C-alpha positions in Angstrom: 78.9 33.5 66.5 81.7 35.7 67.8 85.4 35.5 66.9 88.4 37.6 68.1 91.8 38.1 66.6 95.1 38.6 68.4 98.6 38.6 67.0 99.5 35.7 69.2 96.8 33.5 67.6 97.8 30.9 65.0 95.1 32.2 62.7 95.2 35.9 61.7 92.1 38.0 61.5 92.0 37.4 57.8 92.2 33.6 58.2 89.6 33.7 60.9 87.3 35.7 58.6 87.9 33.2 55.8 86.9 30.4 58.1 83.7 32.2 58.9 82.9 32.4 55.2 83.5 28.7 54.9 80.6 28.1 57.3 78.1 29.1 54.8 75.4 26.7 56.1 75.2 28.6 59.4 72.1 30.9 59.8 74.4 33.7 61.1 76.0 34.0 57.7 72.8 34.8 55.9 72.4 37.7 58.3 75.8 39.1 57.5 78.8 39.7 59.8 80.2 42.7 61.7 83.8 43.5 62.3 85.0 45.9 65.0 88.1 46.6 67.2 87.9 46.9 70.9 89.8 49.2 73.3 92.7 46.7 73.5 93.1 46.6 69.7 91.5 43.1 69.4 89.6 42.6 66.2 86.2 40.9 66.6 83.9 39.2 64.0 80.3 38.5 65.0 76.9 38.1 63.5 75.7 40.9 65.9 77.4 44.0 67.0 77.2 44.6 70.8 75.3 47.8 71.6 78.1 49.0 73.9 80.6 49.1 71.0 78.5 50.5 68.2 79.8 54.0 69.0 83.3 52.8 68.2 82.4 52.1 64.6 82.9 49.0 62.5 82.4 47.2 59.2 79.5 45.1 57.9 80.1 42.3 55.4 77.6 40.2 53.4 77.7 36.4 53.4 80.2 36.5 50.5 82.6 38.5 52.6 82.0 41.7 50.6 82.0 45.0 52.6 78.5 46.5 52.3 78.6 49.2 55.0 81.0 51.1 57.2 79.7 52.2 60.6 81.5 55.5 61.5 82.5 56.0 65.2 80.3 58.3 67.2 82.0 61.7 67.3 82.9 63.5 70.5 81.6 67.0 71.1 85.0 68.4 70.2 85.1 66.3 67.0 81.6 67.4 66.1 82.7 71.0 66.5 85.8 70.4 64.4 83.9 68.7 61.7 81.3 71.5 61.6 84.2 74.0 61.3 85.8 72.0 58.5 82.5 71.7 56.7 81.9 75.4 56.9 85.4 76.0 55.6 84.8 73.8 52.6 81.5 75.5 51.9 83.1 78.9 52.0 85.9 77.7 49.8 83.5 76.3 47.2 81.5 79.5 47.4 84.6 81.6 46.8 85.6 79.3 43.8 82.2 79.6 42.3 82.3 83.4 42.7 85.8 83.5 41.2 84.6 81.4 38.2 81.7 83.7 37.7 83.9 86.8 37.8 86.3 85.2 35.3 83.5 84.5 32.9 82.2 88.0 33.2 85.7 89.5 32.7 86.4 87.6 29.5 83.0 88.3 28.1 83.3 92.1 28.9 86.8 92.9 27.6 88.8 91.8 24.6 91.8 93.9 25.3 93.6 95.8 28.1 92.7 99.1 26.4 89.0 98.3 27.0 89.6 97.8 30.7 91.4 101.1 30.9 88.6 102.8 29.0 86.0 101.3 31.5 88.1 102.6 34.4 88.1 106.1 32.9 84.4 106.1 32.6 84.0 104.9 36.2 86.3 107.6 37.4 84.7 110.4 35.4 81.8 111.3 37.7 83.8 110.9 40.9 86.7 113.0 39.7 84.1 115.6 38.7 82.6 115.6 42.2 86.1 115.8 43.7 86.9 118.8 41.6 83.6 120.5 42.5 84.3 119.9 46.2 87.8 121.4 45.9 86.4 124.5 44.2 83.7 124.8 46.8 86.2 124.6 49.6 88.4 127.2 48.0 85.3 129.6 47.8 84.4 128.9 51.4 88.0 129.5 52.6 88.1 132.8 50.7 84.9 133.9 52.3 86.1 132.7 55.7 89.2 134.9 55.4 87.1 137.9 54.4 84.9 137.5 57.5 87.9 137.1 59.8 89.3 140.4 58.5 85.9 142.1 59.0 85.8 140.8 62.5 89.3 142.1 63.3 88.3 145.5 61.9 85.7 145.9 64.7 88.5 145.9 67.3 87.0 146.4 70.7 83.6 147.2 69.2 80.8 144.6 69.4 80.8 142.2 66.5 77.5 141.6 64.8 75.9 138.3 65.6 75.3 137.6 61.9 79.1 137.7 61.3 79.9 135.1 64.0 76.9 133.0 62.8 78.2 133.0 59.2 81.8 132.1 60.4 80.5 129.2 62.4 78.5 127.9 59.5 81.5 128.1 57.2 83.6 126.2 59.7 81.0 123.4 59.9 80.7 123.3 56.1 84.5 123.1 55.6 84.6 120.2 58.0 81.9 118.5 56.1 83.6 119.1 52.8 86.8 117.7 54.1 84.9 114.4 54.7 83.5 114.6 51.2 87.0 115.0 49.8 88.3 112.0 51.8 85.4 109.9 50.6 85.8 110.7 47.0 89.6 110.1 47.1 88.9 106.7 48.7 86.4 105.9 46.0 88.9 106.8 43.3 91.6 104.6 45.0 89.1 101.7 45.2 88.2 102.0 41.5 91.8 102.1 40.4 92.5 99.0 42.6 89.6 97.1 41.1 90.4 97.8 37.5 94.1 97.1 38.0 93.1 93.8 39.6 90.7 93.1 36.7 93.5 93.8 34.2 95.9 91.4 36.0 93.4 88.7 36.2 92.4 89.2 32.6 96.1 88.7 31.6 96.3 85.5 33.7 93.1 84.1 32.0 94.5 84.9 28.5 97.8 83.2 29.4 96.0 80.1 30.7 94.1 80.0 27.4 97.3 80.2 25.5 96.4 83.6 24.0 98.9 86.6 24.3 97.4 89.6 26.0 96.3 92.5 23.8 98.1 95.5 25.4 96.6 98.9 26.0 97.5 101.6 23.5 100.4 103.8 24.3 98.1 106.9 24.3 95.6 107.6 27.1 92.2 106.0 26.2 89.6 108.5 25.1 87.6 110.1 27.9 83.8 110.4 27.5 82.6 114.0 27.3 81.9 115.6 30.7 78.7 117.3 31.5 80.6 119.8 33.5 80.7 120.4 37.3 78.6 122.5 39.6 79.9 125.1 41.9 77.2 124.2 44.5 78.0 122.3 47.7 78.9 118.7 46.8 76.9 116.0 48.5 
């Protein structure tokens, strides 16, 4: 059994479908009915779906006219690629939301006030700031020694300069270059820590506001700094 629907017909697609349901004694009804639309926009009803239109998609009804299955159209390569990209975007979004939720829980469990966040930042900065200070002291010592060696070299005038002097100067130049990189790295680490804890504080405030709780501000005074073990004058790593 195969029926089609055009706007010009006296019966609409719905009326045609209702007529099909009325033919309950026909064997085709027991098998169910398919509905699909062809390239000309004509709606078809049939007890079998032609193989050459399966890729266009359709709908399957039971003998009571209830939809029991929807057949999705076959996707083109471009549509498949777009769907895969969208699925990946949704996966990444869900992953980011899950990570955000995890961080929020950890944040609210770790701190009860802004002062505690500031104190945690001070602890995180302590070791790096100590390393930074040690590097600055070491660079100052190297620079002082470098100037002494340069004066010694000038004192030789036209006389041959000992190889050990030039060797030491070269070593100092290389070490100063290395220490400049150490300074840049430590300063970048300090900036990253400050950014992280400032972001944590802002997010903590937002969570408290969402929970209807006013934020507990940090104390006016600088939070206590844990005691330092002191810094070494040796070359920072």
